PDB file of N, CA, C and O in Angstrom, chain B, residues numbered from 101:
ATOM      1  N   UNK B 101     103.978 111.517  49.536  1.00  0.00           N
ATOM      2  CA  UNK B 101     104.237 110.590  50.704  1.00  0.00           C
ATOM      3  C   UNK B 101     105.667 110.706  51.192  1.00  0.00           C
ATOM      4  O   UNK B 101     106.635 110.715  50.432  1.00  0.00           O
ATOM      5  N   UNK B 102     105.726 110.786  52.372  1.00  0.00           N
ATOM      6  CA  UNK B 102     107.236 110.981  53.194  1.00  0.00           C
ATOM      7  C   UNK B 102     107.918 109.340  52.797  1.00  0.00           C
ATOM      8  O   UNK B 102     107.131 108.398  52.895  1.00  0.00           O
ATOM      9  N   UNK B 103     108.951 109.128  52.485  1.00  0.00           N
ATOM     10  CA  UNK B 103     109.605 108.038  52.478  1.00  0.00           C
ATOM     11  C   UNK B 103     110.902 108.116  53.270  1.00  0.00           C
ATOM     12  O   UNK B 103     111.387 109.201  53.589  1.00  0.00           O
ATOM     13  N   UNK B 104     111.524 106.803  53.622  1.00  0.00           N
ATOM     14  CA  UNK B 104     112.636 106.677  54.279  1.00  0.00           C
ATOM     15  C   UNK B 104     113.463 105.573  53.762  1.00  0.00           C
ATOM     16  O   UNK B 104     112.887 104.805  52.992  1.00  0.00           O
ATOM     17  N   UNK B 105     114.794 105.327  54.055  1.00  0.00           N
ATOM     18  CA  UNK B 105     115.575 104.132  53.520  1.00  0.00           C
ATOM     19  C   UNK B 105     115.630 103.161  54.826  1.00  0.00           C
ATOM     20  O   UNK B 105     115.807 103.562  55.976  1.00  0.00           O
ATOM     21  N   UNK B 106     115.463 101.932  54.466  1.00  0.00           N
ATOM     22  CA  UNK B 106     115.336 100.935  55.247  1.00  0.00           C
ATOM     23  C   UNK B 106     116.085  99.471  54.737  1.00  0.00           C
ATOM     24  O   UNK B 106     116.035  99.172  53.544  1.00  0.00           O
ATOM     25  N   UNK B 107     116.674  98.721  55.573  1.00  0.00           N
ATOM     26  CA  UNK B 107     117.072  97.613  55.228  1.00  0.00           C
ATOM     27  C   UNK B 107     116.826  96.471  56.414  1.00  0.00           C
ATOM     28  O   UNK B 107     116.682  96.807  57.590  1.00  0.00           O
ATOM     29  N   UNK B 108     116.795  95.196  56.011  1.00  0.00           N
ATOM     30  CA  UNK B 108     116.455  94.158  57.057  1.00  0.00           C
ATOM     31  C   UNK B 108     117.609  94.157  58.251  1.00  0.00           C
ATOM     32  O   UNK B 108     118.795  94.276  57.943  1.00  0.00           O
ATOM     33  N   UNK B 109     117.308  94.056  59.242  1.00  0.00           N
ATOM     34  CA  UNK B 109     118.201  93.973  60.437  1.00  0.00           C
ATOM     35  C   UNK B 109     118.974  92.526  60.065  1.00  0.00           C
ATOM     36  O   UNK B 109     118.557  91.723  59.231  1.00  0.00           O
ATOM     37  N   UNK B 110     120.165  92.377  60.853  1.00  0.00           N
ATOM     38  CA  UNK B 110     120.931  91.312  60.447  1.00  0.00           C
ATOM     39  C   UNK B 110     120.042  89.950  60.912  1.00  0.00           C
ATOM     40  O   UNK B 110     119.494  89.924  62.014  1.00  0.00           O
ATOM     41  N   UNK B 111     119.966  88.971  60.088  1.00  0.00           N
ATOM     42  CA  UNK B 111     119.355  87.810  60.192  1.00  0.00           C
ATOM     43  C   UNK B 111     117.846  87.653  59.803  1.00  0.00           C
ATOM     44  O   UNK B 111     117.263  86.569  59.836  1.00  0.00           O
ATOM     45  N   UNK B 112     117.258  88.858  59.426  1.00  0.00           N
ATOM     46  CA  UNK B 112     115.957  88.905  59.165  1.00  0.00           C
ATOM     47  C   UNK B 112     115.698  89.004  57.625  1.00  0.00           C
ATOM     48  O   UNK B 112     116.454  89.649  56.899  1.00  0.00           O
ATOM     49  N   UNK B 113     114.595  88.337  57.156  1.00  0.00           N
ATOM     50  CA  UNK B 113     114.255  88.552  56.123  1.00  0.00           C
ATOM     51  C   UNK B 113     112.719  89.244  55.875  1.00  0.00           C
ATOM     52  O   UNK B 113     111.788  88.499  56.183  1.00  0.00           O
ATOM     53  N   UNK B 114     112.422  90.330  55.452  1.00  0.00           N
ATOM     54  CA  UNK B 114     111.220  91.064  55.552  1.00  0.00           C
ATOM     55  C   UNK B 114     110.388  91.201  54.092  1.00  0.00           C
ATOM     56  O   UNK B 114     110.992  91.640  53.114  1.00  0.00           O
ATOM     57  N   UNK B 115     109.311  90.900  54.016  1.00  0.00           N
ATOM     58  CA  UNK B 115     108.608  90.917  52.623  1.00  0.00           C
ATOM     59  C   UNK B 115     107.893  92.338  52.760  1.00  0.00           C
ATOM     60  O   UNK B 115     107.499  92.938  53.760  1.00  0.00           O
ATOM     61  N   UNK B 116     107.865  92.679  51.339  1.00  0.00           N
ATOM     62  CA  UNK B 116     107.064  94.115  51.153  1.00  0.00           C
ATOM     63  C   UNK B 116     105.761  93.557  50.958  1.00  0.00           C
ATOM     64  O   UNK B 116     105.595  92.520  50.316  1.00  0.00           O
ATOM     65  N   UNK B 117     104.706  94.290  51.557  1.00  0.00           N
ATOM     66  CA  UNK B 117     103.224  93.546  51.283  1.00  0.00           C
ATOM     67  C   UNK B 117     102.768  93.958  50.122  1.00  0.00           C
ATOM     68  O   UNK B 117     101.774  93.366  49.702  1.00  0.00           O
ATOM     69  N   UNK B 118     103.316  95.002  49.336  1.00  0.00           N
ATOM     70  CA  UNK B 118     102.751  95.432  47.934  1.00  0.00           C
ATOM     71  C   UNK B 118     103.240  94.259  46.961  1.00  0.00           C
ATOM     72  O   UNK B 118     102.504  93.448  46.399  1.00  0.00           O
ATOM     73  N   UNK B 119     104.647  94.336  46.879  1.00  0.00           N
ATOM     74  CA  UNK B 119     105.246  93.292  45.996  1.00  0.00           C
ATOM     75  C   UNK B 119     105.381  91.843  46.348  1.00  0.00           C
ATOM     76  O   UNK B 119     105.603  91.014  45.465  1.00  0.00           O
ATOM     77  N   UNK B 120     105.270  91.553  47.441  1.00  0.00           N
ATOM     78  CA  UNK B 120     105.388  90.486  48.316  1.00  0.00           C
ATOM     79  C   UNK B 120     106.990  89.721  47.912  1.00  0.00           C
ATOM     80  O   UNK B 120     107.241  88.519  48.005  1.00  0.00           O
ATOM     81  N   UNK B 121     107.899  90.774  47.467  1.00  0.00           N
ATOM     82  CA  UNK B 121     109.271  90.401  47.403  1.00  0.00           C
ATOM     83  C   UNK B 121     110.008  90.649  48.607  1.00  0.00           C
ATOM     84  O   UNK B 121     109.467  91.444  49.377  1.00  0.00           O
ATOM     85  N   UNK B 122     111.279  90.091  49.014  1.00  0.00           N
ATOM     86  CA  UNK B 122     111.854  90.233  50.202  1.00  0.00           C
ATOM     87  C   UNK B 122     112.538  91.843  50.042  1.00  0.00           C
ATOM     88  O   UNK B 122     112.854  92.408  48.995  1.00  0.00           O
ATOM     89  N   UNK B 123     112.617  92.235  51.121  1.00  0.00           N
ATOM     90  CA  UNK B 123     113.472  93.574  51.227  1.00  0.00           C
ATOM     91  C   UNK B 123     114.908  93.346  50.934  1.00  0.00           C
ATOM     92  O   UNK B 123     115.539  92.540  51.618  1.00  0.00           O
ATOM     93  N   UNK B 124     115.520  94.060  49.875  1.00  0.00           N
ATOM     94  CA  UNK B 124     117.127  93.932  49.402  1.00  0.00           C
ATOM     95  C   UNK B 124     117.839  93.948  50.515  1.00  0.00           C
ATOM     96  O   UNK B 124     117.519  94.845  51.295  1.00  0.00           O
ATOM     97  N   UNK B 125     118.753  93.207  50.867  1.00  0.00           N
ATOM     98  CA  UNK B 125     119.793  93.359  51.913  1.00  0.00           C
ATOM     99  C   UNK B 125     120.491  94.746  51.900  1.00  0.00           C
ATOM    100  O   UNK B 125     120.711  95.304  52.976  1.00  0.00           O
ATOM    101  N   UNK B 126     120.861  95.347  50.681  1.00  0.00           N
ATOM    102  CA  UNK B 126     121.412  96.717  50.733  1.00  0.00           C
ATOM    103  C   UNK B 126     120.392  97.782  51.125  1.00  0.00           C
ATOM    104  O   UNK B 126     120.789  98.919  51.380  1.00  0.00           O
ATOM    105  N   UNK B 127     119.035  97.453  51.188  1.00  0.00           N
ATOM    106  CA  UNK B 127     118.271  98.473  51.451  1.00  0.00           C
ATOM    107  C   UNK B 127     117.377  98.889  50.388  1.00  0.00           C
ATOM    108  O   UNK B 127     117.587  98.516  49.233  1.00  0.00           O
ATOM    109  N   UNK B 128     116.380  99.645  50.692  1.00  0.00           N
ATOM    110  CA  UNK B 128     115.426 100.285  49.678  1.00  0.00           C
ATOM    111  C   UNK B 128     114.701 101.609  50.577  1.00  0.00           C
ATOM    112  O   UNK B 128     114.578 101.871  51.773  1.00  0.00           O
ATOM    113  N   UNK B 129     114.315 102.251  49.317  1.00  0.00           N
ATOM    114  CA  UNK B 129     113.413 103.436  49.819  1.00  0.00           C
ATOM    115  C   UNK B 129     112.116 103.037  49.876  1.00  0.00           C
ATOM    116  O   UNK B 129     111.630 102.465  48.901  1.00  0.00           O
ATOM    117  N   UNK B 130     111.461 103.248  50.874  1.00  0.00           N
ATOM    118  CA  UNK B 130     109.826 102.643  51.169  1.00  0.00           C
ATOM    119  C   UNK B 130     109.158 104.078  51.661  1.00  0.00           C
ATOM    120  O   UNK B 130     109.715 105.074  52.122  1.00  0.00           O
ATOM    121  N   UNK B 131     107.761 103.819  51.394  1.00  0.00           N
ATOM    122  CA  UNK B 131     106.852 104.956  52.142  1.00  0.00           C
ATOM    123  C   UNK B 131     106.870 104.763  53.497  1.00  0.00           C
ATOM    124  O   UNK B 131     106.943 103.621  53.951  1.00  0.00           O
ATOM    125  N   UNK B 132     106.821 105.609  54.115  1.00  0.00           N
ATOM    126  CA  UNK B 132     106.405 105.678  55.704  1.00  0.00           C
ATOM    127  C   UNK B 132     105.132 105.424  56.117  1.00  0.00           C
ATOM    128  O   UNK B 132     104.372 106.308  56.514  1.00  0.00           O
ATOM    129  N   UNK B 133     104.824 104.139  56.041  1.00  0.00           N
ATOM    130  CA  UNK B 133     103.335 103.777  56.178  1.00  0.00           C
ATOM    131  C   UNK B 133     103.214 102.821  57.566  1.00  0.00           C
ATOM    132  O   UNK B 133     104.208 102.152  57.849  1.00  0.00           O
ATOM    133  N   UNK B 134     102.346 102.760  58.205  1.00  0.00           N
ATOM    134  CA  UNK B 134     102.097 101.929  59.357  1.00  0.00           C
ATOM    135  C   UNK B 134     103.011 100.572  59.428  1.00  0.00           C
ATOM    136  O   UNK B 134     103.589 100.181  60.442  1.00  0.00           O
ATOM    137  N   UNK B 135     103.024  99.959  58.203  1.00  0.00           N
ATOM    138  CA  UNK B 135     103.357  98.506  58.186  1.00  0.00           C
ATOM    139  C   UNK B 135     104.758  98.876  58.280  1.00  0.00           C
ATOM    140  O   UNK B 135     105.311  98.388  59.266  1.00  0.00           O
ATOM    141  N   UNK B 136     105.582  99.690  57.442  1.00  0.00           N
ATOM    142  CA  UNK B 136     107.107  99.633  57.689  1.00  0.00           C
ATOM    143  C   UNK B 136     107.321 100.299  59.050  1.00  0.00           C
ATOM    144  O   UNK B 136     108.198  99.809  59.761  1.00  0.00           O
ATOM    145  N   UNK B 137     106.631 101.355  59.506  1.00  0.00           N
ATOM    146  CA  UNK B 137     106.808 101.707  60.955  1.00  0.00           C
ATOM    147  C   UNK B 137     106.815 100.739  62.009  1.00  0.00           C
ATOM    148  O   UNK B 137     107.655 100.759  62.909  1.00  0.00           O
ATOM    149  N   UNK B 138     105.895  99.888  61.920  1.00  0.00           N
ATOM    150  CA  UNK B 138     105.845  98.562  62.744  1.00  0.00           C
ATOM    151  C   UNK B 138     107.010  97.601  62.746  1.00  0.00           C
ATOM    152  O   UNK B 138     107.460  97.038  63.744  1.00  0.00           O
ATOM    153  N   UNK B 139     107.462  97.476  61.449  1.00  0.00           N
ATOM    154  CA  UNK B 139     108.484  96.583  61.130  1.00  0.00           C
ATOM    155  C   UNK B 139     109.843  97.280  61.939  1.00  0.00           C
ATOM    156  O   UNK B 139     110.593  96.622  62.660  1.00  0.00           O
ATOM    157  N   UNK B 140     109.986  98.697  61.672  1.00  0.00           N
ATOM    158  CA  UNK B 140     111.115  99.352  62.459  1.00  0.00           C
ATOM    159  C   UNK B 140     110.860  99.290  63.988  1.00  0.00           C
ATOM    160  O   UNK B 140     111.859  99.084  64.676  1.00  0.00           O
ATOM    161  N   UNK B 141     109.817  99.419  64.542  1.00  0.00           N
ATOM    162  CA  UNK B 141     109.585  99.450  65.824  1.00  0.00           C
ATOM    163  C   UNK B 141     109.813  97.967  66.307  1.00  0.00           C
ATOM    164  O   UNK B 141     110.416  97.809  67.368  1.00  0.00           O
ATOM    165  N   UNK B 142     109.397  96.930  65.638  1.00  0.00           N
ATOM    166  CA  UNK B 142     109.922  95.595  65.863  1.00  0.00           C
ATOM    167  C   UNK B 142     111.169  94.970  65.931  1.00  0.00           C
ATOM    168  O   UNK B 142     111.397  93.853  66.395  1.00  0.00           O
ATOM    169  N   UNK B 143     112.149  95.940  65.326  1.00  0.00           N
ATOM    170  CA  UNK B 143     113.471  95.668  64.948  1.00  0.00           C
ATOM    171  C   UNK B 143     113.628  94.785  63.901  1.00  0.00           C
ATOM    172  O   UNK B 143     114.721  94.221  63.843  1.00  0.00           O
ATOM    173  N   UNK B 144     112.679  94.487  62.931  1.00  0.00           N
ATOM    174  CA  UNK B 144     112.939  93.765  61.794  1.00  0.00           C
ATOM    175  C   UNK B 144     113.667  94.460  60.659  1.00  0.00           C
ATOM    176  O   UNK B 144     114.277  93.859  59.774  1.00  0.00           O
ATOM    177  N   UNK B 145     113.540  95.909  60.769  1.00  0.00           N
ATOM    178  CA  UNK B 145     114.238  96.621  59.773  1.00  0.00           C
ATOM    179  C   UNK B 145     115.176  97.804  60.441  1.00  0.00           C
ATOM    180  O   UNK B 145     114.889  98.217  61.565  1.00  0.00           O
ATOM    181  N   UNK B 146     116.149  98.263  59.817  1.00  0.00           N
ATOM    182  CA  UNK B 146     116.978  99.409  60.141  1.00  0.00           C
ATOM    183  C   UNK B 146     116.736 100.406  59.354  1.00  0.00           C
ATOM    184  O   UNK B 146     116.653 100.181  58.146  1.00  0.00           O
ATOM    185  N   UNK B 147     116.588 101.567  59.794  1.00  0.00           N
ATOM    186  CA  UNK B 147     116.822 102.781  59.042  1.00  0.00           C
ATOM    187  C   UNK B 147     118.007 103.326  58.866  1.00  0.00           C
ATOM    188  O   UNK B 147     118.730 103.483  59.850  1.00  0.00           O
ATOM    189  N   UNK B 148     118.446 103.727  57.554  1.00  0.00           N
ATOM    190  CA  UNK B 148     119.742 104.142  57.471  1.00  0.00           C
ATOM    191  C   UNK B 148     119.799 105.377  56.388  1.00  0.00           C
ATOM    192  O   UNK B 148     118.796 105.487  55.684  1.00  0.00           O
ATOM    193  N   UNK B 149     120.822 106.280  56.187  1.00  0.00           N
ATOM    194  CA  UNK B 149     121.051 107.131  55.321  1.00  0.00           C
ATOM    195  C   UNK B 149     121.887 106.769  53.946  1.00  0.00           C
ATOM    196  O   UNK B 149     123.091 106.508  53.933  1.00  0.00           O
ATOM    197  N   UNK B 150     121.259 106.792  53.106  1.00  0.00           N
ATOM    198  CA  UNK B 150     121.971 106.165  51.932  1.00  0.00           C
ATOM    199  C   UNK B 150     123.010 107.239  51.376  1.00  0.00           C
ATOM    200  O   UNK B 150     123.772 106.865  50.485  1.00  0.00           O
ATOM    201  N   UNK B 151     123.083 108.436  51.803  1.00  0.00           N
ATOM    202  CA  UNK B 151     124.286 109.276  51.390  1.00  0.00           C
ATOM    203  C   UNK B 151     125.510 109.246  52.310  1.00  0.00           C
ATOM    204  O   UNK B 151     126.620 109.714  52.056  1.00  0.00           O
ATOM    205  N   UNK B 152     125.064 108.529  53.576  1.00  0.00           N
ATOM    206  CA  UNK B 152     126.323 108.345  54.528  1.00  0.00           C
ATOM    207  C   UNK B 152     127.192 106.960  53.933  1.00  0.00           C
ATOM    208  O   UNK B 152     126.771 105.884  53.508  1.00  0.00           O
ATOM    209  N   UNK B 153     128.432 107.431  54.082  1.00  0.00           N
ATOM    210  CA  UNK B 153     129.457 106.240  53.406  1.00  0.00           C
ATOM    211  C   UNK B 153     129.401 104.992  54.432  1.00  0.00           C
ATOM    212  O   UNK B 153     129.501 105.010  55.659  1.00  0.00           O
ATOM    213  N   UNK B 154     129.188 103.778  53.453  1.00  0.00           N
ATOM    214  CA  UNK B 154     129.190 102.640  54.224  1.00  0.00           C
ATOM    215  C   UNK B 154     130.648 102.220  54.274  1.00  0.00           C
ATOM    216  O   UNK B 154     131.503 102.483  53.429  1.00  0.00           O
ATOM    217  N   UNK B 155     130.822 101.422  55.566  1.00  0.00           N
ATOM    218  CA  UNK B 155     132.367 100.727  55.490  1.00  0.00           C
ATOM    219  C   UNK B 155     132.483  99.729  54.527  1.00  0.00           C
ATOM    220  O   UNK B 155     131.575  98.903  54.439  1.00  0.00           O
ATOM    221  N   UNK B 156     133.373  99.671  53.850  1.00  0.00           N
ATOM    222  CA  UNK B 156     133.815  98.576  52.867  1.00  0.00           C
ATOM    223  C   UNK B 156     134.069  97.283  53.479  1.00  0.00           C
ATOM    224  O   UNK B 156     134.739  97.239  54.511  1.00  0.00           O
ATOM    225  N   UNK B 157     133.685  96.410  53.043  1.00  0.00           N
ATOM    226  CA  UNK B 157     133.879  94.956  53.673  1.00  0.00           C
ATOM    227  C   UNK B 157     135.046  94.432  52.492  1.00  0.00           C
ATOM    228  O   UNK B 157     134.864  94.349  51.277  1.00  0.00           O
ATOM    229  N   UNK B 158     136.123  94.154  53.160  1.00  0.00           N
ATOM    230  CA  UNK B 158     137.130  93.480  52.653  1.00  0.00           C
ATOM    231  C   UNK B 158     137.460  92.047  53.161  1.00  0.00           C
ATOM    232  O   UNK B 158     137.263  91.671  54.317  1.00  0.00           O
ATOM    233  N   UNK B 159     138.011  91.256  52.112  1.00  0.00           N
ATOM    234  CA  UNK B 159     138.294  89.818  52.619  1.00  0.00           C
ATOM    235  C   UNK B 159     139.811  89.722  53.174  1.00  0.00           C
ATOM    236  O   UNK B 159     140.771  90.261  52.623  1.00  0.00           O
ATOM    237  N   UNK B 160     139.861  89.059  54.186  1.00  0.00           N
ATOM    238  CA  UNK B 160     141.073  89.137  54.785  1.00  0.00           C
ATOM    239  C   UNK B 160     141.930  87.476  54.537  1.00  0.00           C
ATOM    240  O   UNK B 160     141.319  86.424  54.349  1.00  0.00           O
ATOM    241  N   UNK B 161     143.041  87.578  54.583  1.00  0.00           N
ATOM    242  CA  UNK B 161     143.637  86.300  54.585  1.00  0.00           C
ATOM    243  C   UNK B 161     143.815  85.453  55.951  1.00  0.00           C
ATOM    244  O   UNK B 161     144.334  85.921  56.965  1.00  0.00           O
ATOM    245  N   UNK B 162     143.355  84.258  55.843  1.00  0.00           N
ATOM    246  CA  UNK B 162     143.439  83.427  57.019  1.00  0.00           C
ATOM    247  C   UNK B 162     144.926  83.246  57.236  1.00  0.00           C
ATOM    248  O   UNK B 162     145.826  83.057  56.419  1.00  0.00           O
ATOM    249  N   UNK B 163     144.948  83.377  58.818  1.00  0.00           N
ATOM    250  CA  UNK B 163     146.479  83.254  59.188  1.00  0.00           C
ATOM    251  C   UNK B 163     146.729  81.609  59.411  1.00  0.00           C
ATOM    252  O   UNK B 163     145.868  80.778  59.703  1.00  0.00           O
ATOM    253  N   UNK B 164     148.040  81.402  59.207  1.00  0.00           N
ATOM    254  CA  UNK B 164     148.544  79.989  59.023  1.00  0.00           C
ATOM    255  C   UNK B 164     149.323  80.069  60.374  1.00  0.00           C
ATOM    256  O   UNK B 164     150.128  80.947  60.685  1.00  0.00           O
ATOM    257  N   UNK B 165     148.887  78.858  61.216  1.00  0.00           N
ATOM    258  CA  UNK B 165     149.697  78.735  62.407  1.00  0.00           C
ATOM    259  C   UNK B 165     150.434  77.366  62.259  1.00  0.00           C
ATOM    260  O   UNK B 165     150.051  76.459  61.520  1.00  0.00           O
ATOM    261  N   UNK B 166     151.622  77.329  63.117  1.00  0.00           N
ATOM    262  CA  UNK B 166     152.129  76.069  63.179  1.00  0.00           C
ATOM    263  C   UNK B 166     151.373  74.938  63.138  1.00  0.00           C
ATOM    264  O   UNK B 166     151.555  73.976  62.393  1.00  0.00           O
ATOM    265  N   UNK B 167     150.360  75.101  64.108  1.00  0.00           N
ATOM    266  CA  UNK B 167     149.358  73.757  64.283  1.00  0.00           C
ATOM    267  C   UNK B 167     148.959  73.176  62.799  1.00  0.00           C
ATOM    268  O   UNK B 167     149.167  72.063  62.315  1.00  0.00           O
ATOM    269  N   UNK B 168     148.224  74.489  62.180  1.00  0.00           N
ATOM    270  CA  UNK B 168     147.557  74.161  60.939  1.00  0.00           C
ATOM    271  C   UNK B 168     148.643  73.664  59.845  1.00  0.00           C
ATOM    272  O   UNK B 168     148.308  72.729  59.119  1.00  0.00           O
ATOM    273  N   UNK B 169     149.710  74.144  59.716  1.00  0.00           N
ATOM    274  CA  UNK B 169     150.741  73.587  58.762  1.00  0.00           C
ATOM    275  C   UNK B 169     151.061  72.362  59.143  1.00  0.00           C
ATOM    276  O   UNK B 169     151.399  71.680  58.175  1.00  0.00           O
ATOM    277  N   UNK B 170     151.102  71.662  60.402  1.00  0.00           N
ATOM    278  CA  UNK B 170     151.570  70.346  60.907  1.00  0.00           C
ATOM    279  C   UNK B 170     150.319  69.601  60.299  1.00  0.00           C
ATOM    280  O   UNK B 170     150.469  68.620  59.572  1.00  0.00           O
ATOM    281  N   UNK B 171     149.150  70.078  60.606  1.00  0.00           N
ATOM    282  CA  UNK B 171     147.909  69.194  60.161  1.00  0.00           C
ATOM    283  C   UNK B 171     147.927  69.242  58.778  1.00  0.00           C
ATOM    284  O   UNK B 171     147.648  68.120  58.356  1.00  0.00           O
ATOM    285  N   UNK B 172     148.109  69.958  57.957  1.00  0.00           N
ATOM    286  CA  UNK B 172     148.204  69.962  56.261  1.00  0.00           C
ATOM    287  C   UNK B 172     149.414  68.918  55.950  1.00  0.00           C
ATOM    288  O   UNK B 172     149.275  68.093  55.047  1.00  0.00           O
ATOM    289  N   UNK B 173     150.524  68.977  56.671  1.00  0.00           N
ATOM    290  CA  UNK B 173     151.535  67.993  56.104  1.00  0.00           C
ATOM    291  C   UNK B 173     151.276  66.577  56.547  1.00  0.00           C
ATOM    292  O   UNK B 173     151.724  65.611  55.929  1.00  0.00           O
ATOM    293  N   UNK B 174     150.569  66.483  57.589  1.00  0.00           N
ATOM    294  CA  UNK B 174     150.226  65.075  57.905  1.00  0.00           C
ATOM    295  C   UNK B 174     149.222  64.368  57.010  1.00  0.00           C
ATOM    296  O   UNK B 174     149.197  63.139  56.950  1.00  0.00           O
ATOM    297  N   UNK B 175     148.311  65.215  56.246  1.00  0.00           N
ATOM    298  CA  UNK B 175     147.463  64.679  55.476  1.00  0.00           C
ATOM    299  C   UNK B 175     148.121  64.528  54.269  1.00  0.00           C
ATOM    300  O   UNK B 175     147.602  63.698  53.523  1.00  0.00           O
ATOM    301  N   UNK B 176     149.145  65.105  53.843  1.00  0.00           N
ATOM    302  CA  UNK B 176     149.755  64.806  52.653  1.00  0.00           C
ATOM    303  C   UNK B 176     150.616  63.743  52.452  1.00  0.00           C
ATOM    304  O   UNK B 176     151.116  63.555  51.344  1.00  0.00           O
TER     305      UNK B 176
END
């Protein structure tokens, strides 16, 4: 059976009808069935290529502004 890789669309939680578990946020390989095709057509899931490099998410530092520094000093 043909398979494809899908992950939930942003803000969506989608259950697998066989396992009743939610689809992992990082995505999973699923069979190309009418159920998953419908989820794809409805925009509930996104198809992706697992071999394609995913952009790394890095945490950035918060900017300190004069207004923020003044507010912190007033609290202290």
